[in-house]
VOGU-3710 file (C-alpha; in Angstrom, 3 decimals, decimal comma):
1> mkiaiinrsd> 122,763/115,765/-118,671  125,636/116,859/-120,904  127,288/113,864/-122,566  130,409/113,882/-124,739  130,734/110,768/-126,928  134,201/110,146/-128,381  134,704/107,895/-131,400  137,182/107,977/-134,259  134,404/108,730/-136,760  130,703/109,457/-136,750
11> lnggaavvsf> 129,707/107,316/-139,751  132,775/105,410/-140,971  132,587/101,921/-139,450  130,126/99,893/-137,413  131,037/101,423/-134,039  130,766/104,890/-135,573  127,262/104,270/-136,917  125,895/102,924/-133,621  127,605/105,729/-131,654  126,040/108,313/-133,962
21> rlmnalnaag> 122,640/106,671/-133,480  123,145/106,719/-129,709  123,959/110,431/-129,739  120,824/111,206/-131,753  118,680/109,002/-129,520  120,026/110,678/-126,364  119,197/114,095/-127,810  115,730/112,889/-128,812  115,250/111,811/-125,183  115,940/115,375/-124,019
31> edasmlvvdk> 119,614/115,031/-123,062  122,460/117,218/-124,374  124,736/114,826/-126,244  127,509/115,684/-128,665  130,139/113,677/-130,476  133,875/114,339/-130,760  135,559/112,673/-133,734  138,663/112,797/-135,873  136,901/111,778/-139,082  133,624/113,670/-139,471
41> qsgsetvvsy> 131,431/112,317/-142,281  127,998/113,714/-141,401  126,685/117,266/-141,544  125,351/117,060/-137,984  125,871/120,180/-135,881  126,190/118,018/-132,772  129,294/116,295/-134,183  132,555/118,203/-133,747  135,845/117,199/-135,348  139,003/117,729/-133,338
51> adslrdksaf> 141,154/116,713/-136,290  144,480/118,225/-137,184  145,186/116,549/-140,512  148,973/116,481/-140,226  149,070/115,468/-136,565  146,356/112,824/-136,924  147,907/111,336/-140,030  151,246/111,217/-138,227  149,680/109,392/-135,249  148,008/106,880/-137,563
61> laerlqiflq> 151,196/106,212/-139,556  153,391/106,027/-136,454  151,223/103,276/-134,963  151,067/101,296/-138,218  154,874/101,530/-138,516  155,263/100,422/-134,897  153,121/97,341/-135,566  154,705/96,653/-138,965  158,187/96,591/-137,403  156,992/94,148/-134,737
71> ngfsrenlfk> 154,881/91,721/-136,778  157,477/90,481/-139,232  156,469/93,115/-141,836  153,113/91,395/-142,375  150,445/93,473/-144,091  147,941/90,686/-143,476  147,800/91,435/-139,747  148,503/95,158/-139,886  144,934/96,221/-139,064  143,976/93,335/-136,806
81> vdtadfgrdi> 145,749/94,964/-133,856  146,063/98,420/-132,289  148,285/99,728/-129,500  146,786/103,178/-128,721  150,307/104,476/-128,148  149,580/107,510/-130,344  146,665/109,932/-130,272  145,360/113,379/-129,371  144,987/114,903/-125,916  141,493/116,438/-125,870
91> sahrlvkead> 141,143/116,819/-122,098  141,007/120,613/-122,495  138,400/120,560/-125,279  135,310/122,659/-124,593  132,874/119,753/-124,965  134,915/117,621/-122,564  135,046/120,420/-120,001  131,283/121,007/-120,215  130,305/117,326/-120,079  128,833/115,614/-117,034
101> vimlnwinqg> 129,796/112,229/-118,474  132,483/111,285/-121,012  131,699/108,263/-123,176  134,433/106,464/-125,096  133,701/104,134/-127,988  136,118/103,019/-130,744  139,207/105,196/-130,206  141,918/103,432/-132,218  144,037/104,333/-135,247  145,356/107,584/-133,790
111> alsldcirkl> 142,132/108,971/-132,295  143,139/108,657/-128,619  146,119/107,098/-126,895  145,989/105,323/-123,548  147,828/108,322/-122,082  145,125/110,632/-123,494  142,441/108,478/-121,855  144,292/108,714/-118,542  144,150/112,514/-118,802  140,401/112,327/-119,426
121> ceigkpvvwt> 140,012/110,173/-116,313  142,128/112,577/-114,257  139,490/115,282/-114,792  137,430/113,325/-112,268  134,183/112,879/-114,211  132,666/109,465/-114,923  134,270/107,987/-118,043  132,188/105,202/-119,611  133,899/103,023/-122,210  131,548/101,075/-124,493
131> mhdmwectgi> 133,383/98,053/-125,902  132,498/96,831/-129,398  135,028/93,988/-129,648  137,705/92,299/-127,516  140,360/95,027/-127,793  139,869/96,403/-124,282  140,373/92,964/-122,696  143,441/91,953/-124,736  146,878/93,433/-125,226  146,423/94,619/-128,811
141> chhayecery> 144,017/92,407/-130,790  140,352/93,030/-131,599  139,499/89,318/-131,736  141,573/86,678/-129,971  140,066/83,724/-131,879  141,284/80,558/-130,117  144,188/82,324/-128,375  143,703/82,500/-124,608  146,773/84,495/-123,651  144,524/87,464/-122,812
151> kescgkcmyl> 143,583/85,432/-119,727  147,226/85,725/-118,604  149,318/88,688/-119,702  149,383/88,379/-123,508  152,857/88,172/-125,036  153,882/85,587/-127,631  151,296/87,251/-129,857  150,205/85,301/-132,927  149,468/88,535/-134,801  153,074/89,622/-134,274
161> qssspgdlsh> 154,454/86,159/-135,113  156,184/86,535/-131,759  157,659/83,996/-129,353  158,619/86,623/-126,783  156,541/86,877/-123,574  157,534/90,551/-123,323  156,550/91,624/-126,842  154,464/94,625/-127,901  151,208/92,899/-126,932  152,452/92,361/-123,360
171> rswkkkkelf> 153,699/95,933/-123,079  150,281/97,216/-124,169  148,640/94,792/-121,722  150,664/96,346/-118,875  149,601/99,881/-119,853  145,930/98,876/-119,979  146,174/97,020/-116,670  147,449/100,175/-114,996  145,003/102,538/-116,713  141,958/100,378/-116,046
181> smpnlhfvav> 142,533/100,581/-112,288  141,331/104,204/-112,295  138,160/104,309/-110,154  136,083/106,595/-112,389  136,630/104,473/-115,528  133,595/102,240/-116,183  132,948/99,633/-118,878  129,941/98,653/-120,983  129,902/95,548/-123,193  127,444/95,395/-126,079
191> snwlagkche> 126,730/91,684/-125,502  126,822/89,121/-122,724  129,368/87,128/-124,723  131,764/90,087/-124,736  131,159/90,687/-121,024  132,095/87,045/-120,442  135,360/87,509/-122,334  136,099/90,572/-120,200  135,510/88,623/-116,989  137,884/85,905/-118,253
201> ssilagknie> 140,608/88,421/-119,090  143,428/89,301/-116,727  142,868/93,018/-117,409  139,155/93,351/-116,613  138,549/90,341/-114,345  136,690/91,396/-111,229  135,424/94,656/-112,674  131,756/95,445/-113,046  130,852/95,162/-116,721  127,465/96,603/-117,635
211> vipntnaide> 125,780/94,985/-120,663  123,865/97,344/-122,955  123,373/96,514/-126,651  123,942/98,810/-129,601  121,167/101,084/-130,790  119,461/99,877/-133,956  117,111/101,658/-136,337  114,427/98,979/-135,950  111,596/101,245/-137,110  113,276/101,568/-140,526
221> fsavrkpngd> 112,751/97,861/-141,247  109,406/96,455/-142,335  108,228/92,923/-141,583  106,047/92,847/-144,712  107,217/90,067/-147,035  107,391/91,116/-150,679  106,646/88,525/-153,370  109,340/86,556/-155,179  110,370/87,578/-158,657  112,838/90,385/-158,067
231> ygipddckvl> 116,601/89,706/-157,887  116,215/86,537/-159,938  114,326/84,793/-157,137  112,306/81,846/-158,474  108,659/81,460/-157,512  107,673/79,169/-154,644  111,021/79,098/-152,861  112,356/80,053/-149,452  114,855/82,901/-149,643  118,004/82,899/-147,513
241> vmgaarlddp> 119,947/86,146/-147,131  123,468/86,873/-145,930  125,346/90,143/-146,069  128,603/91,675/-144,853  130,863/94,584/-145,655  133,138/91,923/-147,155  131,682/88,437/-147,537  135,064/86,705/-147,808  136,556/88,418/-144,767  137,944/85,362/-142,911
251> ikgfpmlves> 135,948/86,189/-139,775  132,644/85,873/-141,703  133,131/82,140/-142,258  131,952/82,100/-145,883  133,574/78,683/-146,576  131,582/77,269/-143,629  128,379/78,553/-145,238  129,272/76,906/-148,553  130,088/73,638/-146,788  126,747/73,734/-144,953
261> lkvlksnmph> 124,894/74,260/-148,224  126,750/71,280/-149,717  125,602/69,166/-146,762  122,073/70,469/-147,294  122,128/69,450/-150,957  123,598/66,037/-150,179  121,478/65,112/-147,152  118,317/67,166/-147,699  117,986/67,660/-151,467  114,268/68,411/-151,180
271> iaekvhlllf> 115,166/71,477/-149,071  118,146/72,511/-151,225  115,911/72,531/-154,309  113,457/74,996/-152,789  115,874/77,594/-151,356  117,447/80,590/-153,040  120,411/82,441/-151,533  120,673/86,253/-151,687  124,154/87,628/-150,998  125,220/91,257/-150,639
281> ggirneslle> 128,526/92,909/-149,794  132,007/93,140/-151,232  134,059/90,090/-152,186  137,661/90,013/-153,336  137,573/86,570/-154,916  134,296/86,097/-156,776  135,342/82,604/-157,860  134,274/81,514/-154,357  130,688/82,037/-155,486  131,061/79,249/-158,033
291> eipvsytylg> 131,216/76,744/-155,166  127,689/77,583/-153,947  125,621/74,426/-154,640  122,153/76,052/-154,564  120,550/78,754/-156,691  121,743/82,206/-155,665  121,907/85,885/-156,558  124,946/88,000/-155,722  124,037/91,686/-155,491  127,489/93,115/-154,758
301> kidsakvkev> 127,854/96,155/-152,523  124,535/97,894/-151,872  123,500/100,948/-149,863  121,477/100,851/-146,645  118,178/101,576/-148,393  118,710/98,608/-150,727  119,628/96,395/-147,763  116,177/96,994/-146,244  114,588/96,160/-149,590  116,574/92,919/-149,860
311> yshadvvlss> 115,537/91,742/-146,378  111,889/92,258/-147,329  112,318/89,587/-150,023  113,815/87,034/-147,618  112,556/84,429/-145,171  115,776/83,471/-143,378  118,821/85,540/-142,378  122,132/83,643/-142,117  125,366/84,300/-140,219  128,239/81,836/-140,487
321> shyetlpgtl> 130,773/84,062/-138,716  133,513/82,644/-136,522  132,992/85,485/-134,040  130,486/88,330/-133,824  130,228/90,640/-130,828  126,592/91,565/-131,536  125,807/90,860/-135,207  123,723/93,705/-136,619  122,711/91,717/-139,688  120,802/89,273/-137,468
331> ieglasgcva> 118,995/92,128/-135,708  118,131/93,730/-139,051  116,990/90,436/-140,546  114,769/89,600/-137,569  113,385/93,167/-137,581  112,433/92,472/-141,211  110,577/89,309/-140,227  113,256/86,746/-141,131  114,071/83,867/-138,810  117,790/83,437/-138,156
341> vtygnggqad> 120,289/80,614/-138,613  123,676/81,267/-137,078  126,628/79,867/-135,245  126,708/80,885/-131,603  130,328/81,877/-131,064  129,596/85,443/-130,021  126,658/87,580/-129,002  124,105/85,708/-131,133  122,324/84,319/-128,061  121,507/87,908/-127,020
351> ivehmatgyi> 119,513/88,194/-130,264  118,261/84,724/-131,207  116,191/82,395/-129,032  117,100/78,892/-130,203  114,231/77,049/-131,922  111,928/80,007/-131,256  113,140/82,996/-133,302  116,000/81,177/-134,970  118,463/78,310/-134,847  121,881/78,510/-133,154
361> aqyksaedfa> 124,029/75,799/-134,707  126,941/74,020/-133,080  130,060/76,024/-133,946  131,847/74,813/-137,096  129,339/71,986/-137,655  128,202/72,158/-141,278  125,732/69,368/-140,537  124,050/71,290/-137,707  123,976/74,528/-139,708  122,265/72,608/-142,528
371> kgiewaanvd> 119,741/71,293/-139,980  119,150/74,897/-138,977  118,360/75,842/-142,572  115,984/72,870/-142,798  114,246/74,016/-139,587  114,010/77,620/-140,815  112,657/76,578/-144,206  109,765/74,732/-142,565  108,951/76,791/-139,466  105,988/79,153/-139,467
381> inrdslhaem> 106,689/82,249/-137,345  104,745/85,496/-137,471  106,981/88,130/-139,043  105,385/90,967/-137,080  106,199/89,215/-133,800  109,881/89,020/-134,773  109,902/92,733/-135,553  108,194/93,520/-132,245  110,764/91,479/-130,302  113,662/93,399/-131,884
391> ekrfsaasvv> 111,847/96,691/-131,219  111,476/95,834/-127,539  115,131/94,895/-127,063  117,225/96,856/-129,561  115,350/100,029/-130,561  116,976/103,388/-129,867  114,385/104,200/-127,204  114,973/100,921/-125,359  118,766/101,216/-125,433  118,782/104,893/-124,426
401> srylnylrsl> 116,572/104,136/-121,438  119,085/101,569/-120,236  122,036/103,910/-120,807  120,394/106,790/-118,930  119,587/104,587/-115,942  123,224/103,462/-115,884  124,722/106,945/-116,354  122,545/108,410/-113,601  123,724/105,678/-111,253  127,276/106,951/-111,771
//
């Protein structure tokens, strides 16, 4: 089967990385998969850039200007929404013409417009769109938070500071509603939580949403626990780990983590005294670290090889995010033999079995999250069994098998 995967980049961003892994896994399974991108970062011969630097930069800037003029000139929300009004028509590209199946992934920021996607659908081949966040089921936003206007017809968009029911978000909603009626356009959600959001939305309600998780490099993570001592970890303590591209990104809920640790120290001091927190990732305001009430080590930004090393020194992986479609850090932590403590407002339940492989705390409850840390600090779970569970559900081979069964059915 010839498969053309389209994503803005092959390595820049979470959706890019998992799409690149999927392409490689499909090829390893004997299929003929290639990737079409604007921003090529790898040296892979199976990745082809269709970039035209001037045209692509113009599309990117035109969309940002469009949003900037509509959102009250707010830079804060400038990259929290996309319209897909600007992009490249690649319907005549050689790899598209040769493909049996066209797979769309993250196509924003000038990669493809909705009109370009319509032209791909008009070729008549199956077009499979893998959704990595809520953008496909909303007018323009990637995460709706508590807003439920995506269940109606958007408009009055909080990201645009708009009170108009016919604003840019509603106009984009109308375009998607029309496009998504095309019979050869199919949708995959990477988690059951995201599929649920799609079914609630006015755009995708009633459509068949296949659920297939992202590919993960499970075999690159070892469940062998390395001894304490490195990274300033005291002897005889349980190590908690949390990482993100940017720890103080509002969606990561870092203040909720700090509050939970304060509850832990106040209510369960015997636990707080025997835990050590490892943090990795960028942070804009390092003074936030001063509020952490337990011993900790902040490692800053680290590369992927160092991430695997850090997990091997930990016992518990944490996620305090407000929303996560399918949090890769939990999969990586469990693949490294760490039990998980997380809030459940997202795809966490696809990864963590409550009170078996981890603890899913009541959303926004610092007290329950602290109870989860207490549970994780005392539970005895075989690290190899955690790795094996992630291998069975999220390895490249497992995910590719599910994708091929689905693609053949189309």
